[in-house]
N, C-alpha and C positions, 0 to 999 in steps of 0.2 A: 422443669419437672422431669425427674428420672422415672420413666414409665416402668422400666424393669424393676426398680426398687419398690415402686408402689404395688406392682403386680405381686411381687414376693411378699409384701406386707399383707395383701389380701389373702394369699395362700396360708400365711401364718396366723391369720385371724386378727392381725393388728390394725387393719384398715377395712372398713365396710365396703361392699360392692357399690353401694350408693355413692359413698365419698369418692371412690376410685373413678366411677363413671363421670362424676361431676368434674373431677380434675381433667379427665380426657376431653370433655366438652369445652372446658376453658382453654385447653391447648389446641382446640380444633381437630381433635382426633376422634375417630368413630367410637360409638358406644360398643361395649362388650355385651352382646345380648345373651351369650351362653354363660352359665353359672361359673364363677371363678372360685370354685371350691376345691379342696384337695382331692386328688384322684389317686386311687390305688392303680396298680397295673391293670390295663384294660383286658389283658389276656390271662385269665385265671388258670387256663389249661385244665389238665386232669379230667375229672368226671363232672365238671361244671357245664351247664348248658351254654350254648351260643345263641345270643339274641341278635337278630338282624333288625336294626332300628335306625331311627333318625339321629343325627348329631344332636347332642344335648340331652339325650335319654340314656347316656352311658356313664352316669355319675352315681356314686354310692348312695346319695340321699334318697334315691328312688328304690333302693333294694336293701335297706338296713336290716329288716328281719331275716332276709336270706343270708346276708353277710354274717350276722350275729350267730346264726345256726351253723354255718358252713366254713367260717373263717376266711372267706374270700368272696369277691364279687363274681357274678357270671362272666362269661366271655362275651365280647361285643364285636359285631361287624356292622359298619356304618354304610348306609346308602344315601343317595342324594334325592331320591324320589321313589315312590312305590312301584311305578312302571319299570324303572331300572331294577328294583329288587326282584320283581316277579320274573323279569327276563333272565336274570342271573340264575334264579332257582330253577327255571325251566331248562336252563343249560346244564344243570347237574350240581349246582352249589347246594349242599345240604346243611341246614342249620336245625336247631331245635325249635325255635319259634321266631316269628317275624311280626312286624308292626305296621299293618296296612290301615287304611281308613275305610269308612263304610261305603263310599262311592265306588270303591274297587272290589267290594266283597264278592259280587257275582263272578267277576273274572278270576279272582283268586280261588274260589270254590270250584269253578269249572276247570281249573288247571289240573285238578286231581292230586295236588301236592300236599293236601292238608287233611287232618283227621278231626272229627268232632271232639269237643271238650267234655271230659267227664267232670261235671261240676261238683260231684260228691267228694272230689279230692281237693276242693278249695274251701278252707274254713271260713273265708270272708265272703263267699258267694251270696249268702243270705242278705248282705247289706248292699249289694250292687243294684243300681237304679234299674227297675224293670223296664222303663221306657227305652233305655239304651239296649238292653238285651233283645227287645222286641223289634229291633231295626229290620227293615225289609231284607229278606234273603238269609237271615241269620239262623233260622231253624233248619236242622238237617233232615227234618221229616220224621224224626223219632224222638223229638223233644229235647235234643241237645244242641247247643249253639256251636257255630263254627268259629266265632270270634268272641273273646272276652273283652268287653268294653273297658277302656282304661282312661284315656284323656278325651276331653271334648271342649268345644269352644265355638267361636264365631269368626267369620270374615266380614269386615265392614270397612268403614272409612275412619282413619285416624286423621284428625285435622287440627291445625293451629288455631285456637280460639281467638288469638290476638291478631291473626292475619286474614283468615277466611271469614268473609262477611256473609252470614246466612241470609237468604231471602226466603222467609217462611220456615217450614219445618226441615229437619234433617232429612235428606233424601239421597238416593243414588245419583240424582241429577248433579250432585256436588262434584262428582268425578267427570262430568261432561260440561262443566262450567267454563265457558270460553274466556271469562275474565282472568282465569288462572292458567291459561295456555302456557305450557313449558314449566309449570310449577306443580304438576300433578304426577303421582307415581302409581305403579300397579305391580302386584305380584305377577311373575312371568308365566306361571303355570296355568294352563287351561282348567286344571282341576279346581281353581278358584275363580279366575277371571271369566271363564265361559259361563259358569253358573251365576256369577254376579251380573253378567251381561243379560242373562235370562230374566233375572228379577227386574232389571231396568227395562227390558223389552216387554214385560208383562206376560212372559211365557210361563204357564203352569208347568211345574217340574214333571208332572205325569205325561206331558206332551213334548218333553224336551228332545226326544229322538225323532220327531217328525221333520220332514223336509221344510215345512213352513217355519218351524222353530229355528232350524239352522239358518235360514235366510234372515229372519228377524234379529237373531242374536248377532250374527256376523255383521249385519248392517249397523247395529248399535256400536259394536266394537270398532268398526271402520271409522265411524263418525268420531269416536273418542281418540283414535290413534294420533292425530296431529297435536293433541293437547298433552300427551304423555311425555314427560321428561325422560323417564326410564322405566323399563320392565325388568324386574329382578326377583329372584327367589332368595337373595341374600338380604334378609330382613334388616341387618345392620346398616346396609346402604340406605334403605328407606328411613330408618330411625335417625341416622346421622343427618340426612337431608332435612328432615322435619325439625330436628333439634337446632340446626343452623339457620332455619328459615328459608333455605333454598326451595323447599317444597311447602305448599300451603296445605296439601291434603294428599293422602295415599291410601290405596287399598291395602290393608294389613290384617293380620290376626290380632286378637285381643291382647296378646302378650306384649306387642309393641307399644300399645298405649299404656299398659301397666308399667312397663319399664321407663318410658319417657316421663310419665307422671311421677314416678319415684325419684326422678332426677329434677323435678320441679320445672319441667318443660310444659308450657301451657297448651296441652292437647286434650282432646276428648275423643272417645271411641263412639262414633255416631250410632244412634238407633234409628235407621232410616224408616220413614213412614211406610215404605213398601216391605219392611222386614229385612233382617240381616241373613246371611248365609250361615247355616249351622251344620257342623260335622262332628263325627266321633271316630276316634281311632282306637285300635285295640290289639290284642295278641291272638295270633293263630299258630297252632302247633303243626309242625311238619309231620307228614305221615311216617317218615323214617327217622324221627327224632332220636339221636343216639343216647340222650340222657333224659329220658322221659320223666322219671321220678323227680329229679332235681328241677326239671322244667316246671312242673306243677308247684314246687316250692317257690321258684322264682315268681311265677304268676301270682301266687297267693301273697307274696311280699309286696308286689306291685299294687295289689288291691287293698292293702292295709290302710288304716286311718293315718298312721304315721307318714306313709308315702303321700296320701291324699292331702294332708296338711301342707307338706312341702310343695306339692304341685300347685295348689291353689295360691299359697302365699308368695312363692318365688317365680312361678311362671304365669300366674293369672289365668290358668286354664281350669275348667271344671274337672273334677275327678269322679270316677264311677261309683265310689263308696259314699252313700248318703251320709254316713256318720261323720265323714271328714268335714262336712259343712257345719256341724255342731261345734267345731273348734274355733269358729269365728262369729263375731257379732254381725248383725244385719247391715250396719253402716259400712263395715269393712268389706263385706261381700258386695254391697252395692257399688262401692268405689272400684271394684274389680270387674264390674259388669255381671256379677253373679247374684245369687239369692239363697235364702234359707230354703226356698222352694225351687230347686234347680229345674224341675220339670216345667215350670212356668217360663223359664228362659228358652227352653227348647220349643215350647209351643208358640212363642212369639216369632221364631225365625222360620226359614225355609230349609227343611232337612233334606240333604242330598240323597238321591235315589240311585242305587247301583245300576250300572248300564253294561251293555255287552262290549266285547272287545272291538267289534266292528265300529260301534259308536265312538268308543274312546279314540280309536285310530283316526276316524274322520274328524272328530272334534279337534284333536291335537294338530292335525295337518291344516285344518282351516284356520285355527288360531295362529299357527306359525306364519301362514300367509298374511294374516291381518297385521301381525307385528312387523312383518317385512314391508308393509305398505301396499299390499295387493288386496 
């Protein structure tokens, strides 16, 4: 197989991403988890806003109304994690908007680097899920949000249904199952693993900052450490290992299960009896945004039904616009782990609670020690 020729075929629209990924699997090559769609130049320059975001959120399909109105995409700067992003901005890096998640909201607001959102400038605001807007710490005290909700989803266990033998209900115990020692994987970030460890340990999220909670969670993660084949935030690594059968189960985001299922790999995204971890990410506007008017245009494009349809269909993530869910039938949404009533999905999980910078530092330091075997 000539991978380069097939990749070019995908870009020309001659070969589907599903067919391309299947050919990679057959050749023993890793799955392409990022969209393989044509990209315009990432740097539009000029008076277009700069969006500081995750890799995979820098594609035209998420900004089509903006591009149609302005003839170009926004500019993009990519970060590897939200703590890295915040540190860079604290050091003087100025962008128009950035893409944090709700667990970091307090730290981002406390940095003093962001301005409240004027929702009257967003035509799609009326269709945004109120449950997401009402996330803890999002009200600036005067009725305006700090963050515009955009994408949301869950962290749970993606497992091979033909390899992993369930004993009873789906549970977080699956990632502590000694039968599969060396065949289990985990996301490497404490932003996921620590919170999932809290669910396993029976720690209520409102108590997660206590000394007792730290001890209980760390103990669970230390017990898990010898069983884990790899910790990584490269989801492609986890997806490839699950596809090949090297791993029986791994902690992933729901997008990994959606991708693997589309390639006919027999996996399921577990609904643990204890509940899955639930998160929401969104857009915050820098206080010194150089292109404020166009920034609002960009955000409104991201909130459109058009963008939401792509987000749900191609990434398997929930979108903040309720009307986007009307573009799918219930069976399709169920296969993605979603629903026509997305609020019910949020209610079933454990919603992450913003924490202080001191907590974040202590948690990350402790988790790094755990991963190192201490």
